[in-house]
C-alpha positions as CSV (number, residue, x, y, z in Angstrom):
1,M,-4.4,6.2,-25.5
2,A,-2.7,3.0,-26.5
3,S,-3.6,-0.1,-24.5
4,I,-1.1,-2.6,-23.3
5,G,-2.0,-6.2,-24.2
6,S,-0.5,-9.1,-22.4
7,V,0.6,-9.4,-18.8
8,D,4.2,-9.9,-20.1
9,Q,4.0,-6.6,-22.0
10,K,2.7,-4.9,-18.8
11,R,5.5,-6.2,-16.7
12,K,8.1,-5.0,-19.3
13,V,6.5,-1.5,-19.3
14,S,6.4,-1.5,-15.5
15,E,10.0,-2.5,-15.2
16,R,11.1,0.1,-17.8
17,L,9.2,2.8,-15.9
18,R,10.9,1.7,-12.7
19,R,14.4,1.8,-14.4
20,L,13.7,5.3,-15.8
21,E,12.6,6.6,-12.4
22,Q,15.8,5.2,-10.8
23,E,17.9,6.7,-13.5
24,Y,16.2,10.1,-13.1
25,Q,16.9,9.9,-9.3
26,R,20.6,9.0,-9.8
27,E,21.0,11.9,-12.3
28,A,19.3,14.3,-9.9
29,V,21.7,13.4,-7.1
30,E,24.8,13.4,-9.3
31,T,24.0,16.8,-10.8
32,G,22.7,18.4,-7.6
33,T,19.3,19.0,-9.1
34,E,17.3,16.9,-6.7
35,E,14.5,18.9,-5.2
36,E,15.0,20.2,-1.7
37,N,12.4,19.3,0.9
38,Q,11.3,16.3,-1.1
39,A,9.1,14.0,0.8
40,T,10.2,10.4,1.5
41,E,8.0,7.3,1.1
42,L,8.5,5.2,4.2
43,I,6.7,2.2,2.8
44,E,8.8,0.0,0.5
45,N,6.9,-1.4,-2.4
46,G,3.5,0.0,-1.3
47,G,2.0,-0.8,-4.7
48,F,3.3,-4.4,-4.7
49,E,5.0,-4.0,-8.1
50,D,8.0,-5.9,-6.6
51,G,5.8,-8.7,-5.3
52,L,5.8,-8.9,-1.5
53,T,9.3,-7.4,-1.1
54,G,9.5,-5.4,2.1
55,W,6.4,-7.0,3.6
56,T,5.8,-9.7,6.3
57,N,2.8,-11.6,4.9
58,S,0.4,-14.2,6.3
59,G,-2.7,-15.1,4.2
60,W,-2.6,-12.4,1.6
61,N,-2.3,-13.4,-2.1
62,L,-0.4,-11.4,-4.7
63,S,-2.0,-11.0,-8.1
64,D,-1.6,-9.0,-11.3
65,Y,-4.2,-7.6,-13.5
66,D,-4.8,-9.8,-16.5
67,D,-7.2,-7.8,-18.7
68,G,-10.3,-8.9,-16.9
69,S,-9.9,-12.7,-17.5
70,G,-10.2,-13.6,-13.9
71,G,-8.3,-10.8,-12.2
72,W,-9.4,-7.5,-10.8
73,E,-8.1,-4.2,-11.8
74,P,-5.5,-2.7,-9.3
75,H,-5.8,0.8,-8.1
76,S,-2.6,1.6,-10.0
77,G,0.2,-0.3,-11.6
78,I,-0.2,-4.0,-12.3
79,W,0.0,-5.8,-9.0
80,Y,-2.1,-5.8,-5.8
81,I,-2.8,-8.1,-2.9
82,W,-6.1,-9.7,-1.9
83,G,-7.3,-11.5,1.2
84,Y,-9.9,-14.2,1.3
85,S,-9.4,-16.1,4.5
86,A,-10.3,-16.2,8.1
87,L,-7.1,-14.3,8.9
88,A,-4.9,-12.4,6.4
89,S,-2.2,-10.1,7.9
90,I,0.4,-8.0,6.1
91,E,2.9,-5.8,8.0
92,Q,5.8,-3.5,7.3
93,T,8.1,-1.7,9.6
94,F,10.6,1.1,9.1
95,A,12.9,3.5,11.0
96,A,11.0,5.4,13.8
97,T,9.5,8.6,12.5
98,A,7.9,11.4,14.5
99,T,4.2,11.5,13.6
100,S,4.4,15.3,13.3
101,L,6.6,14.7,10.2
102,I,4.2,12.4,8.4
103,E,2.1,14.1,5.7
104,N,0.3,11.1,4.3
105,C,-0.7,7.8,5.8
106,G,-3.1,5.2,4.4
107,F,-4.0,2.8,1.6
108,W,-6.5,2.1,-1.1
109,C,-8.9,-0.9,-0.8
110,K,-12.2,-2.3,-2.1
111,L,-14.2,-5.5,-1.9
112,A,-13.9,-7.6,-5.0
113,S,-17.0,-9.6,-4.2
114,G,-20.1,-8.3,-2.6
115,G,-20.6,-8.0,1.1
116,P,-21.3,-5.6,3.9
117,A,-19.0,-2.6,4.1
118,G,-16.5,-2.8,6.9
119,S,-16.8,-6.5,7.4
120,G,-13.5,-7.5,8.9
121,L,-10.8,-4.9,7.9
122,N,-8.6,-4.0,10.8
123,V,-5.6,-1.6,10.7
124,Y,-2.9,-1.3,13.3
125,L,-0.4,1.6,13.6
126,L,2.8,0.4,15.2
127,Y,4.8,2.8,17.5
128,S,8.4,2.8,18.7
129,D,7.4,2.3,22.3
130,S,6.0,-1.1,21.3
131,S,2.4,0.1,21.5
132,E,-0.1,-0.1,18.7
133,E,-3.3,1.6,17.9
134,S,-6.0,-0.5,16.3
135,F,-8.9,0.5,14.1
136,E,-11.4,-2.3,13.8
137,D,-14.0,-2.8,11.1
138,V,-12.8,0.1,9.1
139,L,-15.7,1.1,6.8
140,F,-15.4,1.4,3.0
141,P,-17.7,1.1,0.0
142,T,-18.1,-2.4,-1.3
143,D,-17.4,-1.8,-5.0
144,T,-15.2,1.3,-5.5
145,W,-11.6,2.0,-4.6
146,T,-11.6,4.0,-1.3
147,W,-8.6,5.7,0.4
148,V,-8.4,4.6,4.0
149,D,-6.9,7.8,5.5
150,L,-5.0,7.2,8.8
151,L,-3.3,10.6,9.0
152,S,-5.6,12.1,11.6
153,S,-5.4,8.9,13.6
154,L,-1.7,9.2,14.3
155,N,-0.7,9.7,17.9
156,P,1.1,13.1,17.9
157,A,3.2,12.2,21.0
158,K,4.7,9.1,19.4
159,S,7.0,7.9,16.7
160,L,5.6,5.6,14.0
161,I,7.5,2.4,13.0
162,G,5.0,0.5,10.9
163,I,1.6,-0.6,9.8
164,R,-0.3,-3.9,9.9
165,I,-3.4,-4.5,7.7
166,T,-5.6,-7.5,8.6
167,W,-8.6,-9.1,7.0
168,F,-10.9,-11.3,9.2
169,N,-13.4,-12.6,6.7
170,S,-13.6,-15.8,4.7
171,Y,-16.8,-14.9,2.8
172,Y,-15.7,-11.8,0.9
173,M,-12.5,-10.9,-0.9
174,L,-10.7,-7.6,-0.1
175,I,-8.2,-6.0,-2.5
176,V,-5.5,-3.6,-1.1
177,D,-3.1,-1.5,-3.2
178,D,-0.9,1.6,-2.9
179,V,-0.1,1.6,0.8
180,S,1.7,4.9,1.6
181,I,3.3,6.6,4.6
182,L,5.0,9.8,3.4
183,R,7.5,11.7,5.5
184,M,7.8,15.4,4.9
185,G,11.1,16.7,3.5
186,D,13.6,18.5,5.6
Protein backbone atom coordinates (compact mmCIF):
# COMPACT_ATOMS: atom_id res chain seq x y z
CA MET A 1 0.00 0.00 0.00
CA ALA A 2 1.30 3.41 -0.90
CA SER A 3 1.85 5.83 1.93
CA ILE A 4 0.86 9.46 1.90
CA GLY A 5 3.68 11.80 2.82
CA SER A 6 2.99 15.30 4.01
CA VAL A 7 0.07 16.66 5.98
CA ASP A 8 -0.87 18.78 2.94
CA GLN A 9 -1.03 15.64 0.79
CA LYS A 10 -3.22 13.95 3.40
CA ARG A 11 -5.56 16.93 3.50
CA LYS A 12 -5.85 16.88 -0.30
CA VAL A 13 -6.63 13.15 -0.28
CA SER A 14 -9.17 13.61 2.52
CA GLU A 15 -10.89 16.46 0.66
CA ARG A 16 -10.94 14.44 -2.58
CA LEU A 17 -12.53 11.46 -0.80
CA ARG A 18 -15.15 13.75 0.75
CA ARG A 19 -15.99 15.26 -2.67
CA LEU A 20 -16.27 11.79 -4.24
CA GLU A 21 -18.61 10.65 -1.48
CA GLN A 22 -20.80 13.75 -1.92
CA GLU A 23 -20.86 13.21 -5.69
CA TYR A 24 -21.83 9.56 -5.22
CA GLN A 25 -24.67 10.55 -2.87
CA ARG A 26 -25.96 13.21 -5.31
CA GLU A 27 -25.92 10.71 -8.20
CA ALA A 28 -27.72 8.12 -6.11
CA VAL A 29 -30.51 10.59 -5.29
CA GLU A 30 -30.76 11.89 -8.87
CA THR A 31 -30.92 8.41 -10.42
CA GLY A 32 -33.12 6.90 -7.72
CA THR A 33 -30.51 4.28 -6.83
CA GLU A 34 -29.99 5.31 -3.23
CA GLU A 35 -30.40 2.42 -0.89
CA GLU A 36 -33.69 2.11 0.92
CA ASN A 37 -33.55 1.81 4.67
CA GLN A 38 -30.15 3.47 4.74
CA ALA A 39 -29.07 4.49 8.23
CA THR A 40 -28.49 8.20 8.97
CA GLU A 41 -25.56 9.54 10.97
CA LEU A 42 -26.92 12.04 13.49
CA ILE A 43 -23.50 13.39 14.45
CA GLU A 44 -22.12 15.99 12.08
CA ASN A 45 -18.36 15.72 11.61
CA GLY A 46 -17.85 12.92 14.15
CA GLY A 47 -14.32 12.28 12.86
CA PHE A 48 -13.35 15.98 13.12
CA GLU A 49 -12.23 16.01 9.47
CA ASP A 50 -13.96 19.42 9.13
CA GLY A 51 -12.35 20.80 12.27
CA LEU A 52 -14.82 21.55 15.04
CA THR A 53 -17.75 22.20 12.68
CA GLY A 54 -20.98 21.11 14.36
CA TRP A 55 -19.50 20.99 17.86
CA THR A 56 -19.67 23.29 20.88
CA ASN A 57 -16.19 23.10 22.35
CA SER A 58 -14.50 24.23 25.53
CA GLY A 59 -10.98 23.05 26.27
CA TRP A 60 -10.51 20.37 23.59
CA ASN A 61 -7.74 20.82 21.03
CA LEU A 62 -7.94 19.86 17.37
CA SER A 63 -4.91 18.16 15.82
CA ASP A 64 -3.97 16.28 12.70
CA TYR A 65 -1.69 13.32 12.37
CA ASP A 66 1.74 14.44 11.26
CA ASP A 67 3.57 11.16 10.61
CA GLY A 68 4.69 10.74 14.19
CA SER A 69 6.66 13.96 14.51
CA GLY A 70 4.82 15.15 17.57
CA GLY A 71 1.25 14.07 16.81
CA TRP A 72 -0.66 10.92 17.62
CA GLU A 73 -2.29 8.70 15.08
CA PRO A 74 -6.07 9.21 14.86
CA HIS A 75 -8.48 6.29 14.93
CA SER A 76 -9.35 7.08 11.30
CA GLY A 77 -8.87 9.95 8.87
CA ILE A 78 -6.39 12.69 9.68
CA TRP A 79 -7.98 14.77 12.45
CA TYR A 80 -8.89 14.10 16.09
CA ILE A 81 -9.44 16.04 19.29
CA TRP A 82 -7.45 15.81 22.49
CA GLY A 83 -8.03 17.08 25.99
CA TYR A 84 -5.36 17.97 28.50
CA SER A 85 -6.91 20.32 30.97
CA ALA A 86 -8.80 20.46 34.23
CA LEU A 87 -12.03 20.60 32.23
CA ALA A 88 -12.50 19.92 28.54
CA SER A 89 -16.06 19.61 27.23
CA ILE A 90 -17.39 19.02 23.72
CA GLU A 91 -21.06 18.74 22.84
CA GLN A 92 -23.32 18.26 19.83
CA THR A 93 -27.09 18.35 19.59
CA PHE A 94 -29.44 17.23 16.80
CA ALA A 95 -33.15 16.73 16.11
CA ALA A 96 -34.91 14.59 18.72
CA THR A 97 -34.71 10.89 17.82
CA ALA A 98 -36.50 8.05 19.59
CA THR A 99 -33.83 5.89 21.19
CA SER A 100 -35.53 2.78 19.80
CA LEU A 101 -34.43 3.97 16.32
CA ILE A 102 -30.76 4.30 17.24
CA GLU A 103 -28.56 1.39 16.16
CA ASN A 104 -25.12 2.73 17.10
CA CYS A 105 -24.04 5.20 19.78
CA GLY A 106 -20.50 5.82 20.99
CA PHE A 107 -16.99 6.98 20.16
CA TRP A 108 -13.35 5.86 20.07
CA CYS A 109 -10.83 7.09 22.65
CA LYS A 110 -7.44 6.37 24.20
CA LEU A 111 -4.93 7.97 26.53
CA ALA A 112 -1.98 9.45 24.66
CA SER A 113 0.12 9.62 27.78
CA GLY A 114 0.18 7.01 30.51
CA GLY A 115 -2.17 7.09 33.42
CA PRO A 116 -4.81 5.10 35.21
CA ALA A 117 -7.70 3.85 33.11
CA GLY A 118 -10.89 5.80 33.53
CA SER A 119 -9.26 8.78 35.14
CA GLY A 120 -11.71 11.57 34.34
CA LEU A 121 -13.75 10.68 31.24
CA ASN A 122 -17.44 11.53 31.69
CA VAL A 123 -20.17 11.13 29.06
CA TYR A 124 -23.63 12.69 29.08
CA LEU A 125 -26.56 11.60 26.93
CA LEU A 126 -28.93 14.55 26.38
CA TYR A 127 -32.68 13.98 26.08
CA SER A 128 -35.52 16.06 24.62
CA ASP A 129 -37.20 16.43 28.05
CA SER A 130 -34.13 18.48 29.16
CA SER A 131 -32.80 15.59 31.24
CA GLU A 132 -29.42 13.96 30.85
CA GLU A 133 -27.85 10.70 31.90
CA SER A 134 -24.25 10.82 33.02
CA PHE A 135 -21.65 8.10 32.98
CA GLU A 136 -18.69 9.10 35.13
CA ASP A 137 -15.15 7.75 35.00
CA VAL A 138 -15.87 5.64 31.93
CA LEU A 139 -13.18 2.94 31.85
CA PHE A 140 -10.93 2.29 28.86
CA PRO A 141 -7.43 0.88 28.28
CA THR A 142 -4.63 3.41 28.47
CA ASP A 143 -2.78 2.77 25.22
CA THR A 144 -5.16 1.29 22.63
CA TRP A 145 -8.15 2.70 20.79
CA THR A 146 -11.30 1.57 22.58
CA TRP A 147 -14.93 1.91 21.48
CA VAL A 148 -17.03 3.47 24.25
CA ASP A 149 -20.37 1.82 23.48
CA LEU A 150 -23.35 3.78 24.81
CA LEU A 151 -26.12 1.96 22.91
CA SER A 152 -27.27 -0.19 25.84
CA SER A 153 -27.23 2.91 28.08
CA LEU A 154 -29.91 4.75 26.08
CA ASN A 155 -33.16 5.30 27.96
CA PRO A 156 -35.80 3.44 25.88
CA ALA A 157 -38.60 5.77 27.03
CA LYS A 158 -36.94 8.98 25.80
CA SER A 159 -35.78 10.78 22.67
CA LEU A 160 -32.09 11.59 22.35
CA ILE A 161 -31.01 15.09 21.27
CA GLY A 162 -27.25 15.05 21.85
CA ILE A 163 -24.05 13.96 23.52
CA ARG A 164 -21.47 15.69 25.70
CA ILE A 165 -17.99 14.28 26.32
CA THR A 166 -15.94 15.76 29.14
CA TRP A 167 -12.40 15.22 30.39
CA PHE A 168 -11.55 16.21 33.98
CA ASN A 169 -7.84 15.55 34.14
CA SER A 170 -4.85 17.86 33.80
CA TYR A 171 -2.21 15.12 34.15
CA TYR A 172 -3.06 12.83 31.23
CA MET A 173 -3.98 13.54 27.61
CA LEU A 174 -7.11 11.90 26.16
CA ILE A 175 -7.67 11.51 22.40
CA VAL A 176 -11.22 11.18 20.99
CA ASP A 177 -12.19 10.34 17.39
CA ASP A 178 -15.09 8.99 15.34
CA VAL A 179 -18.07 9.95 17.49
CA SER A 180 -21.15 8.24 16.03
CA ILE A 181 -24.88 8.10 16.71
CA LEU A 182 -26.55 6.19 13.90
CA ARG A 183 -30.31 6.23 13.30
CA MET A 184 -31.85 3.22 11.57
CA GLY A 185 -33.27 3.71 8.11
CA ASP A 186 -37.02 3.85 7.51
